MIBAFI-599169 format. One record per residue: residue number from 1; residue in one letter; x, y, z of N, C-alpha, C in turn. Coordinates in Angstrom, 2 decimals. Each point is the difference from the previous one (the first is absolute). Example, Ala and Ser with C-alpha at 12.3 -4.5 7.8 and 13.67 -1.06 7.14 Angstrom:
# MIBAFI-599169
<r><fivo>1</fivo><tordren>A</tordren><n_u>13.19</n_u><n_v>-5.69</n_v><n_w>7.80</n_w><ca_u>-0.89</ca_u><ca_v>1.19</ca_v><ca_w>0.00</ca_w><c_u>0.90</c_u><c_v>1.20</c_v><c_w>0.00</c_w></r>
<r><fivo>2</fivo><tordren>S</tordren><n_u>-0.35</n_u><n_v>1.05</n_v><n_w>-0.72</n_w><ca_u>0.82</ca_u><ca_v>1.19</ca_v><ca_w>0.06</ca_w><c_u>-0.77</c_u><c_v>1.09</c_v><c_w>0.73</c_w></r>
This chain:
# MIBAFI-599169
<r><fivo>1</fivo><tordren>M</tordren><n_u>-158.48</n_u><n_v>-19.82</n_v><n_w>5.51</n_w><ca_u>-0.30</ca_u><ca_v>-0.63</ca_v><ca_w>1.26</ca_w><c_u>1.20</c_u><c_v>0.11</c_v><c_w>0.96</c_w></r>
<r><fivo>2</fivo><tordren>I</tordren><n_u>1.19</n_u><n_v>-0.18</n_v><n_w>-0.52</n_w><ca_u>1.21</ca_u><ca_v>0.08</ca_v><ca_w>0.82</ca_w><c_u>0.13</c_u><c_v>1.39</c_v><c_w>0.61</c_w></r>
<r><fivo>3</fivo><tordren>E</tordren><n_u>-0.24</n_u><n_v>1.01</n_v><n_w>-0.81</n_w><ca_u>0.10</ca_u><ca_v>1.38</ca_v><ca_w>0.50</ca_w><c_u>-1.03</c_u><c_v>0.28</c_v><c_w>1.08</c_w></r>
<r><fivo>4</fivo><tordren>D</tordren><n_u>-1.21</n_u><n_v>-0.51</n_v><n_w>-0.16</n_w><ca_u>-1.06</ca_u><ca_v>0.20</ca_v><ca_w>0.99</ca_w><c_u>0.37</c_u><c_v>-0.64</c_v><c_w>1.33</c_w></r>
<r><fivo>5</fivo><tordren>I</tordren><n_u>0.54</n_u><n_v>-1.20</n_v><n_w>-0.04</n_w><ca_u>0.42</ca_u><ca_v>-0.68</ca_v><ca_w>1.23</ca_w><c_u>1.09</c_u><c_v>0.80</c_v><c_w>0.69</c_w></r>
<r><fivo>6</fivo><tordren>N</tordren><n_u>0.96</n_u><n_v>0.49</n_v><n_w>-0.78</n_w><ca_u>1.09</ca_u><ca_v>0.79</ca_v><ca_w>0.56</ca_w><c_u>-0.50</c_u><c_v>1.31</c_v><c_w>0.60</c_w></r>
<r><fivo>7</fivo><tordren>K</tordren><n_u>-0.93</n_u><n_v>0.65</n_v><n_w>-0.65</n_w><ca_u>-0.56</ca_u><ca_v>1.26</ca_v><ca_w>0.50</ca_w><c_u>-0.73</c_u><c_v>-0.20</c_v><c_w>1.32</c_w></r>
<r><fivo>8</fivo><tordren>S</tordren><n_u>-0.47</n_u><n_v>-1.22</n_v><n_w>0.26</n_w><ca_u>-0.69</ca_u><ca_v>-0.27</ca_v><ca_w>1.26</ca_w><c_u>0.99</c_u><c_v>-0.16</c_v><c_w>1.16</c_w></r>
<r><fivo>9</fivo><tordren>G</tordren><n_u>1.31</n_u><n_v>0.03</n_v><n_w>-0.31</n_w><ca_u>1.01</ca_u><ca_v>-0.08</ca_v><ca_w>1.05</ca_w><c_u>0.77</c_u><c_v>-1.29</c_v><c_w>0.07</c_w></r>
<r><fivo>10</fivo><tordren>T</tordren><n_u>-0.29</n_u><n_v>-0.93</n_v><n_w>-0.90</n_w><ca_u>0.69</ca_u><ca_v>-1.28</ca_v><ca_w>-0.01</ca_w><c_u>1.26</c_u><c_v>0.09</c_v><c_w>-0.86</c_w></r>
<r><fivo>11</fivo><tordren>T</tordren><n_u>1.13</n_u><n_v>-0.43</n_v><n_w>0.55</n_w><ca_u>1.24</ca_u><ca_v>-0.05</ca_v><ca_w>-0.76</ca_w><c_u>-0.04</c_u><c_v>-1.21</c_v><c_w>-0.92</c_w></r>
<r><fivo>12</fivo><tordren>I</tordren><n_u>0.47</n_u><n_v>0.18</n_v><n_w>-1.23</n_w><ca_u>-0.03</ca_u><ca_v>-1.08</ca_v><ca_w>-0.99</ca_w><c_u>1.40</c_u><c_v>-0.22</c_v><c_w>-0.54</c_w></r>
<r><fivo>13</fivo><tordren>L</tordren><n_u>0.40</n_u><n_v>-1.25</n_v><n_w>-0.05</n_w><ca_u>1.24</ca_u><ca_v>-0.38</ca_v><ca_w>-0.67</ca_w><c_u>-0.43</c_u><c_v>-0.66</c_v><c_w>-1.30</c_w></r>
<r><fivo>14</fivo><tordren>L</tordren><n_u>0.32</n_u><n_v>0.64</n_v><n_w>-1.10</n_w><ca_u>-0.42</ca_u><ca_v>-0.48</ca_v><ca_w>-1.32</ca_w><c_u>1.23</c_u><c_v>-0.45</c_v><c_w>-0.77</c_w></r>
<r><fivo>15</fivo><tordren>V</tordren><n_u>0.00</n_u><n_v>-1.24</n_v><n_w>-0.43</n_w><ca_u>1.07</ca_u><ca_v>-0.52</ca_v><ca_w>-0.85</ca_w><c_u>-0.66</c_u><c_v>-0.19</c_v><c_w>-1.36</c_w></r>
<r><fivo>16</fivo><tordren>E</tordren><n_u>0.47</n_u><n_v>0.76</n_v><n_w>-0.97</n_w><ca_u>-0.71</ca_u><ca_v>0.08</ca_v><ca_w>-1.28</ca_w><c_u>0.97</c_u><c_v>0.10</c_v><c_w>-1.17</c_w></r>
<r><fivo>17</fivo><tordren>Q</tordren><n_u>-0.31</n_u><n_v>-0.72</n_v><n_w>-1.08</n_w><ca_u>0.83</ca_u><ca_v>0.06</ca_v><ca_w>-1.19</ca_w><c_u>-0.39</c_u><c_v>1.16</c_v><c_w>-0.91</c_w></r>
<r><fivo>18</fivo><tordren>N</tordren><n_u>-1.19</n_u><n_v>0.54</n_v><n_w>0.16</n_w><ca_u>-0.43</ca_u><ca_v>1.14</ca_v><ca_w>-0.79</ca_w><c_u>0.56</c_u><c_v>1.26</c_v><c_w>0.66</c_w></r>
<r><fivo>19</fivo><tordren>A</tordren><n_u>1.23</n_u><n_v>0.33</n_v><n_w>-0.36</n_w><ca_u>0.72</ca_u><ca_v>1.11</ca_v><ca_w>0.65</ca_w><c_u>-0.71</c_u><c_v>1.33</c_v><c_w>-0.19</c_w></r>
<r><fivo>20</fivo><tordren>N</tordren><n_u>-0.56</n_u><n_v>0.23</n_v><n_w>-1.16</n_w><ca_u>-0.67</ca_u><ca_v>1.26</ca_v><ca_w>-0.28</ca_w><c_u>-1.15</c_u><c_v>0.22</c_v><c_w>0.99</c_w></r>
<r><fivo>21</fivo><tordren>M</tordren><n_u>-0.88</n_u><n_v>-0.97</n_v><n_w>0.14</n_w><ca_u>-1.13</ca_u><ca_v>0.11</ca_v><ca_w>0.91</ca_w><c_u>0.46</c_u><c_v>0.10</c_v><c_w>1.44</c_w></r>
<r><fivo>22</fivo><tordren>A</tordren><n_u>0.93</n_u><n_v>-0.84</n_v><n_w>0.39</n_w><ca_u>0.45</ca_u><ca_v>-0.03</ca_v><ca_w>1.39</ca_w><c_u>0.65</c_u><c_v>1.32</c_v><c_w>0.41</c_w></r>
<r><fivo>23</fivo><tordren>L</tordren><n_u>0.83</n_u><n_v>0.56</n_v><n_w>-0.86</n_w><ca_u>0.68</ca_u><ca_v>1.25</ca_v><ca_w>0.34</ca_w><c_u>-0.95</c_u><c_v>1.19</c_v><c_w>0.03</c_w></r>
<r><fivo>24</fivo><tordren>R</tordren><n_u>-1.07</n_u><n_v>-0.06</n_v><n_w>-0.76</n_w><ca_u>-0.98</ca_u><ca_v>1.08</ca_v><ca_w>0.00</ca_w><c_u>-0.77</c_u><c_v>0.08</c_v><c_w>1.32</c_w></r>
<r><fivo>25</fivo><tordren>I</tordren><n_u>-0.21</n_u><n_v>-1.14</n_v><n_w>0.65</n_w><ca_u>-0.80</ca_u><ca_v>0.01</ca_v><ca_w>1.23</ca_w><c_u>0.83</c_u><c_v>-0.10</c_v><c_w>1.27</c_w></r>
<r><fivo>26</fivo><tordren>A</tordren><n_u>1.28</n_u><n_v>-0.33</n_v><n_w>-0.12</n_w><ca_u>0.84</ca_u><ca_v>-0.23</ca_v><ca_w>1.18</ca_w><c_u>0.46</c_u><c_v>1.31</c_v><c_w>0.63</c_w></r>
<r><fivo>27</fivo><tordren>S</tordren><n_u>-0.09</n_u><n_v>0.08</n_v><n_w>1.31</n_w><ca_u>0.59</ca_u><ca_v>1.15</ca_v><ca_w>0.69</ca_w><c_u>1.50</c_u><c_v>-0.21</c_v><c_w>0.15</c_w></r>
<r><fivo>28</fivo><tordren>R</tordren><n_u>0.42</n_u><n_v>-1.24</n_v><n_w>0.10</n_w><ca_u>1.42</ca_u><ca_v>-0.36</ca_v><ca_w>0.11</ca_w><c_u>0.22</c_u><c_v>-1.26</c_v><c_w>-0.83</c_w></r>
<r><fivo>29</fivo><tordren>A</tordren><n_u>1.13</n_u><n_v>-0.05</n_v><n_w>-0.71</n_w><ca_u>0.26</ca_u><ca_v>-1.14</ca_v><ca_w>-0.87</ca_w><c_u>1.46</c_u><c_v>-0.42</c_v><c_w>0.06</c_w></r>
<r><fivo>30</fivo><tordren>Y</tordren><n_u>0.21</n_u><n_v>-1.26</n_v><n_w>-0.28</n_w><ca_u>1.35</ca_u><ca_v>-0.57</ca_v><ca_w>-0.05</ca_w><c_u>0.11</c_u><c_v>-0.78</c_v><c_w>-1.30</c_w></r>
<r><fivo>31</fivo><tordren>V</tordren><n_u>1.11</n_u><n_v>0.17</n_v><n_w>-0.69</n_w><ca_u>0.27</ca_u><ca_v>-0.75</ca_v><ca_w>-1.22</ca_w><c_u>1.05</c_u><c_v>-1.04</c_v><c_w>0.34</c_w></r>
<r><fivo>32</fivo><tordren>L</tordren><n_u>-0.36</n_u><n_v>-1.25</n_v><n_w>-0.25</n_w><ca_u>0.90</ca_u><ca_v>-1.12</ca_v><ca_w>0.29</ca_w><c_u>0.61</c_u><c_v>-0.54</c_v><c_w>-1.28</c_w></r>
<r><fivo>33</fivo><tordren>E</tordren><n_u>1.24</n_u><n_v>-0.40</n_v><n_w>0.10</n_w><ca_u>0.67</ca_u><ca_v>-0.67</ca_v><ca_w>-1.11</ca_w><c_u>0.81</c_u><c_v>-1.14</c_v><c_w>0.60</c_w></r>
<r><fivo>34</fivo><tordren>T</tordren><n_u>-0.29</n_u><n_v>-1.20</n_v><n_w>-0.45</n_w><ca_u>0.63</ca_u><ca_v>-1.23</ca_v><ca_w>0.53</ca_w><c_u>0.00</c_u><c_v>-0.03</c_v><c_w>1.53</c_w></r>
<r><fivo>35</fivo><tordren>G</tordren><n_u>-1.14</n_u><n_v>0.39</n_v><n_w>0.58</n_w><ca_u>-0.18</ca_u><ca_v>-0.09</ca_v><ca_w>1.44</ca_w><c_u>0.56</c_u><c_v>1.15</c_v><c_w>0.82</c_w></r>
<r><fivo>36</fivo><tordren>A</tordren><n_u>0.59</n_u><n_v>1.00</n_v><n_w>-0.64</n_w><ca_u>0.58</ca_u><ca_v>1.14</ca_v><ca_w>0.72</ca_w><c_u>-0.73</c_u><c_v>1.28</c_v><c_w>-0.37</c_w></r>
<r><fivo>37</fivo><tordren>V</tordren><n_u>-0.18</n_u><n_v>0.87</n_v><n_w>0.98</n_w><ca_u>-0.61</ca_u><ca_v>1.31</ca_v><ca_w>-0.25</ca_w><c_u>1.01</c_u><c_v>0.86</c_v><c_w>-0.74</c_w></r>
<r><fivo>38</fivo><tordren>I</tordren><n_u>-0.38</n_u><n_v>0.45</n_v><n_w>-1.21</n_w><ca_u>0.91</ca_u><ca_v>0.84</ca_v><ca_w>-0.78</ca_w><c_u>-0.46</c_u><c_v>1.46</c_v><c_w>-0.02</c_w></r>
<r><fivo>39</fivo><tordren>L</tordren><n_u>-1.28</n_u><n_v>0.23</n_v><n_w>0.25</n_w><ca_u>-0.55</ca_u><ca_v>1.36</ca_v><ca_w>0.06</ca_w><c_u>-1.14</c_u><c_v>0.03</c_v><c_w>1.00</c_w></r>
<r><fivo>40</fivo><tordren>S</tordren><n_u>-0.18</n_u><n_v>1.13</n_v><n_w>0.65</n_w><ca_u>-1.16</ca_u><ca_v>0.18</ca_v><ca_w>0.87</ca_w><c_u>-0.37</c_u><c_v>1.47</c_v><c_w>0.00</c_w></r>
<r><fivo>41</fivo><tordren>G</tordren><n_u>-1.26</n_u><n_v>0.26</n_v><n_w>0.28</n_w><ca_u>-0.47</ca_u><ca_v>1.38</ca_v><ca_w>0.05</ca_w><c_u>-1.50</c_u><c_v>0.05</c_v><c_w>-0.13</c_w></r>
<r><fivo>42</fivo><tordren>A</tordren><n_u>-0.54</n_u><n_v>1.19</n_v><n_w>-0.16</n_w><ca_u>-1.43</ca_u><ca_v>0.17</ca_v><ca_w>-0.22</ca_w><c_u>-0.37</c_u><c_v>-0.65</c_v><c_w>-1.33</c_w></r>
<r><fivo>43</fivo><tordren>G</tordren><n_u>-1.18</n_u><n_v>-0.59</n_v><n_w>-0.07</n_w><ca_u>-0.42</ca_u><ca_v>-0.68</ca_v><ca_w>-1.22</ca_w><c_u>0.07</c_u><c_v>0.90</c_v><c_w>-1.22</c_w></r>
<r><fivo>44</fivo><tordren>R</tordren><n_u>-0.56</n_u><n_v>1.21</n_v><n_w>0.10</n_w><ca_u>0.00</ca_u><ca_v>0.94</ca_v><ca_w>-1.13</ca_w><c_u>1.42</c_u><c_v>0.42</c_v><c_w>-0.37</c_w></r>
<r><fivo>45</fivo><tordren>E</tordren><n_u>0.86</n_u><n_v>0.10</n_v><n_w>1.00</n_w><ca_u>1.40</ca_u><ca_v>0.35</ca_v><ca_w>-0.25</ca_w><c_u>0.68</c_u><c_v>-1.09</c_v><c_w>-0.83</c_w></r>
<r><fivo>46</fivo><tordren>L</tordren><n_u>-0.22</n_u><n_v>-1.25</n_v><n_w>0.36</n_w><ca_u>0.61</ca_u><ca_v>-1.11</ca_v><ca_w>-0.74</ca_w><c_u>-0.62</c_u><c_v>-0.15</c_v><c_w>-1.38</c_w></r>
<r><fivo>47</fivo><tordren>L</tordren><n_u>-1.27</n_u><n_v>0.35</n_v><n_w>-0.12</n_w><ca_u>-0.67</ca_u><ca_v>-0.07</ca_v><ca_w>-1.30</ca_w><c_u>0.70</c_u><c_v>0.91</c_v><c_w>-1.01</c_w></r>
<r><fivo>48</fivo><tordren>G</tordren><n_u>0.54</n_u><n_v>1.10</n_v><n_w>0.47</n_w><ca_u>0.71</ca_u><ca_v>0.93</ca_v><ca_w>-0.88</ca_w><c_u>1.48</c_u><c_v>-0.27</c_v><c_w>-0.14</c_w></r>
<r><fivo>49</fivo><tordren>D</tordren><n_u>0.54</n_u><n_v>-0.97</n_v><n_w>0.73</n_w><ca_u>1.43</ca_u><ca_v>-0.31</ca_v><ca_w>-0.05</ca_w><c_u>0.33</c_u><c_v>-0.69</c_v><c_w>-1.32</c_w></r>
<r><fivo>50</fivo><tordren>H</tordren><n_u>0.97</n_u><n_v>0.53</n_v><n_w>-0.72</n_w><ca_u>0.33</ca_u><ca_v>-0.55</ca_v><ca_w>-1.32</ca_w><c_u>0.44</c_u><c_v>-1.46</c_v><c_w>0.07</c_w></r>
<r><fivo>51</fivo><tordren>R</tordren><n_u>0.65</n_u><n_v>-0.41</n_v><n_w>1.08</n_w><ca_u>0.43</ca_u><ca_v>-1.40</ca_v><ca_w>0.11</ca_w><c_u>-1.19</c_u><c_v>-0.93</c_v><c_w>0.12</c_w></r>
<r><fivo>52</fivo><tordren>V</tordren><n_u>-1.00</n_u><n_v>0.40</n_v><n_w>0.76</n_w><ca_u>-1.22</ca_u><ca_v>-0.82</ca_v><ca_w>0.16</ca_w><c_u>-0.76</c_u><c_v>-0.01</c_v><c_w>-1.32</c_w></r>
<r><fivo>53</fivo><tordren>R</tordren><n_u>-0.11</n_u><n_v>1.13</n_v><n_w>-0.64</n_w><ca_u>-0.73</ca_u><ca_v>0.09</ca_v><ca_w>-1.28</ca_w><c_u>0.65</c_u><c_v>-0.90</c_v><c_w>-1.06</c_w></r>
<r><fivo>54</fivo><tordren>E</tordren><n_u>1.31</n_u><n_v>0.03</n_v><n_w>-0.08</n_w><ca_u>0.69</ca_u><ca_v>-0.80</ca_v><ca_w>-1.01</ca_w><c_u>-0.10</c_u><c_v>-1.49</c_v><c_w>0.31</c_w></r>
<r><fivo>55</fivo><tordren>A</tordren><n_u>0.17</n_u><n_v>-0.39</n_v><n_w>1.25</n_w><ca_u>0.06</ca_u><ca_v>-1.41</ca_v><ca_w>0.37</ca_w><c_u>-1.38</c_u><c_v>-0.65</c_v><c_w>0.09</c_w></r>
<r><fivo>56</fivo><tordren>Y</tordren><n_u>-1.01</n_u><n_v>0.75</n_v><n_w>0.48</n_w><ca_u>-1.28</ca_u><ca_v>-0.65</ca_v><ca_w>0.32</ca_w><c_u>-1.20</c_u><c_v>0.57</c_v><c_w>-0.74</c_w></r>
<r><fivo>57</fivo><tordren>L</tordren><n_u>0.13</n_u><n_v>1.19</n_v><n_w>-0.57</n_w><ca_u>-1.16</ca_u><ca_v>0.63</ca_v><ca_w>-0.63</ca_w><c_u>0.15</c_u><c_v>0.15</c_v><c_w>-1.50</c_w></r>
<r><fivo>58</fivo><tordren>G</tordren><n_u>1.10</n_u><n_v>-0.47</n_v><n_w>-0.54</n_w><ca_u>0.18</ca_u><ca_v>0.01</ca_v><ca_w>-1.44</ca_w><c_u>0.19</c_u><c_v>1.36</c_v><c_w>-0.63</c_w></r>
<r><fivo>59</fivo><tordren>A</tordren><n_u>0.59</n_u><n_v>0.92</n_v><n_w>0.75</n_w><ca_u>0.21</ca_u><ca_v>1.36</ca_v><ca_w>-0.54</ca_w><c_u>1.40</c_u><c_v>0.17</c_v><c_w>-0.51</c_w></r>
């Protein structure tokens, strides 16, 4: 549903704890740690980042 709304032209700000799902659908993503942005980039790009995988995806 989120993707369909976005495809219709509506910008969405999604705050989500399910990092795997959020990064798969995000065109742009920010990783926060203690309130500060520590990483940013395309969702798929961050999904492949070893730091994100180790910290949030259990890899």
